[in-house]
N, C-alpha and C positions, 0 to 999 in steps of 0.2 A: 412297508410301502416305500418306494423309491422317491428321492427328492428330485426336483426338476433339474438341479445341477448334475446329479448322477445320471439321470436319463439323458440329458444333453451330452454329457461326456461320453457315454456309451454309444450313442448314435453317431457322434463325431468320430469316435474311434473306428466304428464299422465303415463309415464313408471314407475316412482317410486310408484305411487298410485296402479297400477296393480301388481307390484312386492311386495307391502307392505314393502317398505324400505324408509329410509329418502333420500331426493334428494341428499344429500352429498355423498351417497354411489353409485350414478350413475355416471360412468365415460364415457367420449366420446368414448373411444376405447373398451368399453365393449359390448359383444353380449347379447342379451336379455336372453339367457340361462344362462349367468354368474350371472344374477339377479334372477334366479330361475323361469323364465317365460317359460311356455310350449307353445304349438301351440294355445291353447285356450286363454292364456294370451296375445299372439301376436295379435290374432284377436280382443280381447278387446282393446288393445292399438290402433289398426288401427281404430276401431269404435270411440274411444275417440278422436283421432287426427282428424278424419273427422268431428266430431261434433264441436270440439273446433275451427277449422279453417274454417269450412264451405267449405270443399273441398272433392273431391272424390278420394280416393286412389286406384290406379290400382293394386289390390292385389287379388290373388286367393289362398285361404288356401290349395287347393289341389295341387298346383304347385307353392309354394312361390318363387322358384328360377327362374321362368320363367315369372315373371310379369313386369320386368323392374323397379321395385321399390326395391332399395337396402336396405335390412333389416339386413345386416351383423353386424353393430354396431350401437350404439346409435347416434354417429356423422353422420353416413351414412343416418340414418333415418331423422335426422334433415335437412341434405342437400336436401334430396328428398322432404321433406315437404316445404322447402323454394322454390324449383323449382316449385312445384304445386301452391304455393301462388302466385309466380310471373306470372305463366301462366294465372291464374285466373284474376289477375289484368291487364293483357295486353289487 
C-alpha cells in the first residue's frame, strides 16, 4: 500500500512534468491553470495518473465539472487519487 506522501509525490511529479516546471513550483492549493496547463494538459495528467497508479479516473473532458473527480487544485486531485487507490484495494 502506498503512503499518502508517496502518492502526493507521484501525482505532483506527473503534474510538474506535464506543466514543464520543477516539482518545487507545484503547490497543493494551485489550480492546474496556475501552472499553465490547459484542457489537453489536464487530460495528459489524468492519463499519467491512471497509468502510474493502475486506476481508472472518472473524468469526462467534455464535462470536467460533472465527473465527481475534483480537479480544482493539486491537493484535491491528490485526495481523489487516494480515494480511488483505497477503493481499488478494498
